[in-house]
N, C-alpha and C positions, 0 to 999 in steps of 0.2 A: 565406501557408497555403498549402503544397503540398499535404497531402495532405485532403482533404473527409470529416468524419466522418460514418461511414451506419453504421447499425445494419442486420447482415446477420441474415438470419434463417435461423442454421444446423441448424434443424428439420425446414427442408423438401427437404431429404437428406443427404447424407454429406460428411465432412468426412476428407478423403483426408491421414494427417500420415505424413511422411517423418524417419524420425531417431531417436536412443536417446540415453539417458542423462538427466540432470537435466535439460538445454535443454528434449527432447522431454515428459517427465513434467510438467513447466511447464504447457506448453501444453496436454497433456493433461487436467490437472486443471483449467484454465481453458474446454475449448472442452464438457467433460462438464458441468460448475456450468452452462453457460447450455443444456443440453439435447441437445446435438449426438448424433449415431450418429457415429462415429469409427470409419476402416478405416486399422488402425494399421501400415506396414510400418517395422517396426524395423533399420534399414538401419545395419552395422556396429557392432551389439550387439544386447541380447537384449528381450523384451517383459519390463516390470516394471508391475502393477497394483499394486503396493503403494501404499496412503493412500486409496485410493477404494472407496465404498461398494459395497456388493451390484449397488444400484439403477445406480451408476453403469460399476461394471465393464461389466453387463449390455449395457451400449451400445458397446460399443468392439470391435470384429472385430480379432484378433489374426490378419494378413495376413505371408501368406509371396509371395516371390519379388522381381523388380527393379518396384518402384514406376517406373521412366521407362518401361516397355511396360503397366503397370495400365490396367484398362476404367476409363472417364471415366464412365461412362453414371451418372446420380444425384447426382455428385458437386456439389457448389455453391461449396467453395473447398479451396485446399489450400497446405499449410502445413509447409517444411522447417524442423525445431530440431534440430540435433544428425547434421545428415544427412551430412557430409563436404560431397564436391567436387560432389555433385548437382545442387549450387540452381538455378545458371545453365541446365542441361539441364531440369529441370523448370518452372523458369520459359518456356521456350520452349513446350514442352508445352502448359502454362494456357492462355499466351499463345493459341496457336493453337485452344484451344478455347472461347477467351472465356470464362476461367473467373479469379475473384482468388484470387491466390498470394502468400503473404508468406513469405522467405527468408529466417529470418534473420539480423541484423546485415548484411544487404546489400540495402540500398533500390534498386540501379539495377535489380537482379533482383525486386523485389518491386512487387505494386501495392497491396497493404494493407500494413499496420502494425498490431501491436497497442500499444492505447493502457493510461496504468496505468487500471483500472476500481476505481469506487466501488460497490458492488452492494449494492439495498436493497431486492431484490424489482422490484415495478414502476418500479421508477425507478432506472435507471441513468446513473452521471456518465464518462463517459470522456476522460480527459486526455492528450494528446501534445503531442509536442517536434518531429514533423517524424522521429522516428528521431535525432533529434541527441546527445538525452539522457534517456536514460530514470531516470535518478535525480533529475535537476529535475521529473520528470513525478511520480515516487512520492511527492517532497517535496509537490506541490501535491495529490496525491490525498492523502496524510495530513490536511492542512488542510482540505480540502473533508469528508473522515470525520468530524474533531472538529467541524464548524460544522451537518451535517447530522443531525436529528433522526434515532431509529431508527427512526421508525414512518412516514417519509415515506413509504416503500414502500405501508405500508397505506391512507393518504390517498389515494394514487394509483387505487390497487384499488377503496376506497368509492366515489370520483368514476364510474370506470369501469363500477360496476352501476348507476350515475343517468343516465348516461350520455342512453341515450336517451329515458326518462321526462323530461329537463327538455329534451331538443331538440325534443320533441315540444310541450311545455309554451311554449317560447319558441323562436320558428324564427329571430327574430332570431341573427344571428350576436354582434353588436357588442354585445346584450343581454347574451345568452346568455354569454357569454366574462366581462361584468360581474356575474352571478349568481352564477360557479363562483368568480371573484375574491373575493367577499364570503363565499363557504363557505371559501374556503380561508384566508383572513385572519382568519376571524371565528371565532366559539364554536364554530359546528360543527367546523371542522376542526382547535381545541383539543381537542375532546372526543375524537377521531380520534389526536391524536397522544397523549393520555394514555392510551391503552389502553380508551377507554370508547367503543368503536364502537357499541353497541346504543343508547346516549343519542345519538349525531350522527343514528344513521338515525330514531329519530322524533323527534330535533329538523329533521331536514329535512322528514319529512313533516308539520309541522304548522307548516310556514314559511306556508300561505295564501296571502296575495296575493302570487303572484312579484314584481308590478309593483312594489310597496311596497316588498320586500325589494332591488332592485337600484334605488331612488331614481328609477323611470319616470315621465315627467310624462304627466298628462292625455291626452295629443295623441300617445303610446303612443310618444315619444322617450324617451332618456335622457336624464337632469339633465347637462348641460355646466358644467363648471366649467375655471378657468383657475388655474395656479401656477407664482408667478415663481422661479424657482430662479435660486441664484448656483453658477454653474459654477466660482467660485475663480481663480486667475490661471493656470494652467494643466496641471497634474500633474492626471492624474485620480485619483489616489491622494487626492486633497484634499476629494475630493466628500464629505458629508457621505450616513450613511446613508440618511437621510428625502429628501435628492436623488436617488439612485442609485434609491430605489423610486418615485418619482415619475416619474423618464426610464421607467422598465418600466414604468409603468400608463398611458402617457401614447400618446393618438392623433393627435396633431400636436405635432410640437414649434419651436416658433418659435426663429430661435437670431443670433445677432452673429457678427460675423467675428471676432471677438478669442476665441471659444470654440473650445477645440483640440479638431479634428476626433477625437483619440483620446478625448475625454469627449461628442461627439455621440454616437460608435461605442457609448456605455453604453445609449444609450436603447431601447428594444423594436426589434428590426430590421423589424419591417412601420408601425413608426409614421412617419406622413408629413414633413416634413423641408423647413421653408421659413425661406429666409434673408432677415431684415430689418435688418439691419444694417448701418449705414454707414461709413464712417473718412473721417478730416478731408481736406477737399480734396477729397474723389471723389464721386460721387452716388449718390443712395441713396433707401431707404423713409423718408418722415417718417413723425413721431411719431403726428400722426393717423392714419395711414393701417395702423400698427402694432394702435394701438387697436382701431381696427374689426376688422381681421382677427381679433382676441384674442375679440373679442365676438360676430362671427359665429359662429367654430367654438364656443365655448360655447353659444349658442344652436340650434348644428345638433346638441349631447347629446354633444359631445368633450372629453376632458379634454386639454385644451391647456397645453403646458409653454412658459413665455416663460424662456430659458434664458438667461444671461447672465453674461459675464466676469466674474470679481469675484462683490461682491457688491449683488445689484438696490438699496438704498437709499443706496449709496457711489457718484455720478454715473454711476449705471445708467438712471437717468428709471423708476425702479421706483414713488417716489412718482405722478408722474403717470399711468402705469397702472392703477395701482390708485385712482385718484380716477376716472377714467373707467370700470372696472368697477363702482364701487360705484353710477357715479352711472345705470351701464347693468341695476343690480339682478342681476350676475352674479356666482356665489361664486367667491370667489377664496382664495386662501392663498399665504404667502410661506416661502419656506425660505431662509434667510442662505447666503452663502457667505463663501470667506475672501479679502477684496479685495486688490487687488495689491498694496499698500502694506505690508500685515502680512505675504504672503509673499515679499516682496523683501527683508525686512527676518528674516526666519526666515533663509531662506535665504543669506545673506550676513552674517549675523550682528551685524546693526545695533539695538541695543536704543535704542526711537524716544524709551523713558523711561530716565533713569539717575538714581539715589537723588544730590543733592546739585549736579547737574550739569544734566540735561533733566526738568523739572516737568511741560509738560506738551506737545501737540502738536495742529500745526493741519493738516487735510488740506483743499487748494482744489485747483480744477482750470485751468488755462489751455491751450485748445487752440492759440490764434494769439495774436501780439501783442499783439492789441486785447483780449482777454483779461487779460493782466498787465497791462495798461497803465488797465484796470479796478477792479484791486488796491489796497485802500488798504495799504500795506504797511507804514506806519508804525506798524501792530499788531502787525507781525511781527516787527522787531527786538531782542525779549527775546532773551538768549542763552541761557536756561532753557527757550526754547521750539524746538520741531523742525519743522522745515515737510516735511511731504508733498507733493510738486506732481505731479498727475496729469495725462498727458497733456501734458507741459511740453516735447516736446524741441522744435516749433518754436520754441516762446515762447523757451528756453533763454538767447537776450541780452538781452530783457524781461524776463525774471526775474532776472537779475544787476541790470539796471540799475536797476531797481524797488525791490531791497534795497541796494543800495551806494546809491543816493541818499537813501533811509530812516536810512541810519547804521550798516547791517548792517556789520561787518566783512569787507574783500576778502579775509581768512587764512581765513574760515568754514572750516569742513571741508564738503563735499560730495561727494554721488555719484551717478552717475548707472547705475541697477538696469534693466537691458532683458530681457523675455521671463523671466523671475522665474518658477521653480520649475520650467522646461521644459529640455530636456534641453538646447538652445541657448544658456543663460541666459549673459548677458557681465555686467560689470560695470566702471565707471572713477574713481576717487576722485581727488579733488584739491580745490582751492579756489575760492570763492564767484567767485573772476575769474577759475578756469581754465573756469566751467561750459560754455559754447561750445565751447572745445576737446574737453571728456570728452565730451559729447553724441556727436562725430562719430568717438570710439574703438569706440563699442558695436555697432556698424556696424546701425545702424535698432531698430525699437521693436518692438510696444510698450513704453515703460519710465516707471519712476519717478525721480523727482528726490527726494533726500531731503538739506534741508540743516539742517545743525547739527555744535556738538560732537561728537553721537554717533556721527556717520559715523567717528572717529577711532578708533572701538573696533571698526569693522567688520573682518572677515576681510580682504578686497581690500586696505583702507589699511593692516594691521598690517604684511601680506603687502610692500607696499610701502616703508614704515619699512623691515621687517628689508633686502629688497635695497639700499636706500640706503646702512644700516649698514654692510653686507657690501662697500658700492663702495669705501667713505670708510676699512676698514680695510685693503684690496684696497692703498690709493691711500698711505695710511700705510706699510705695509709695505715698499712699493716706493721 
């Protein structure tokens, strides 16, 4: 992020606009829509106020002369659009005076840029690409426009009118934030968005017991809770809407090492973040200690999120944490996530079930060789069964040994799918006999092993077959 988004109060002074033509008029319309007073030097052209209403035009001063020697007292920002070659010189003047400047299409001489703007009154959304692609910013803005309720600005204004009253009523910041979250997400907010502001005013006046409204305990603290959230296999776009909402509401996030940092970045910015995961063969926090942290956070009135890679209830110890929370009488909920096996299958086009070929799927885990040795492989020899092995890279030789000893064919198709759904995802496919060698090809985990005839349908396997066929044809041609 090169440009930090900052909202500038352009009503504090005058904005100096230098330039003419369509670029200058576009910036002029944007500035006056924000209530700015504009001093306009029509460099190399003429002043044209067409398209502005009388009130907007009254705030535009049509200036003559050279903007390079113009008086800058009272100026809060400078904009050059359609101003020819004077941009660098105006930038030098602005920098000397400590004023922000935008030179259109010239990042080197600009200290701020104009974002694509979604304007809903008191709610304004700015979308920027660091000046790299205004078209991309505009497309993002269009999507946001479609998502935001038309009256979201009215809701912000409504809250603004009540802000001081509620501040005096609920001095504690954390409790007050919860109050407003209940307002925005509940019936009061829905009334405002429906255009029934008078009814919303009445409903807020009749809240009565603010403590009960926000779920405050008799001790005066807010009621805490724990939400177990599945972060999915890695791609942030695979988070459920409910998971994203939980991350945005969280006071503290306890996360595993396997959670993609981009997903962690979706949490509320001021939420506390605590790493509690551990990798195989490395020191880390024990499960009992994690359980204690979750319980302590909830009892302190915090909304805690336990963020887990994949799904909490598939080799994520979510069941153990739920048991601990239940015994401690702590409120909890579970939000499922896309488990890594499903994510890998989708990305690499491995149909875990396939009519007349694979009728059953088994998920198992094998952290190390001793885990693999404890598996009863004789129950996994059915050729109509797909086997998905989690955390099986280190135990790959033992997995192969167990299945071969149980009678599974050494020619059974297998795939090793590493870092599924992430930008650095990798895959290697072959046969059960080659499994340990395939693990070496993906250059590190985490990885999923998928074993069964369905792997032959996987995209990497089909590509490999095409490559082999091409080689055979080439040899035959020679």
